[in-house]
C-alpha positions, 0 to 999 in steps of 0.5 A: 880828509873831506874837501873844500869847495871854491867858495867864492871869492874877493877883491882883496886880502883884507875886503871892506864890510860894504864889499859882497863875494862874487860867487865861483865862476869859470875864467879863462887865464891866456897862456903866458898869462899870471892872474891874481885871485883872492878864493875862499874856500869852505865848507858845511862839515869837515868831517873831522874836528878842526884843529891847531895843526899843520894840515897838506893842502893842494889846489886841483883844476879842471883844464878846459881841454882835459877830461881829468882834474890835476893838481896845480899846487900842494902848501901847507895850511898852518891852522896854527896860526889861527886864534879866532875862528868867528873872524872873518881875519887872515892869517901869515902862513909862513913858516915859522912864528917870527915872521910878521909878528905871529900870532900876535898881529891876529890878535893884536887886530881882533883886541883893537878892533873890540876896543873900537866898538860901541 
């Protein structure tokens, strides 16, 4: 599978239309602290069609004092919940469709947005 590269960060999970994203940049996190980051990942081409299914993902990091990349986190990306591929919309990545309305919440958001267009 082709890697998804870090393409930017947002100020929050649902940015406003007038907010711009920040470009990827090295950042430091002090020991024993937590830092919230809304990162965007992408690639010009995955090398395969993006299907509505579950994908195993890994976030890799390179620590300043290490020479090799290390896996920081592994998770399932539940792409089966994606109902609109041409719009920026957030999706719940919970393991069941019953959480937060399943696919109905994104569909309702899209329908609400298109109903209010001039």
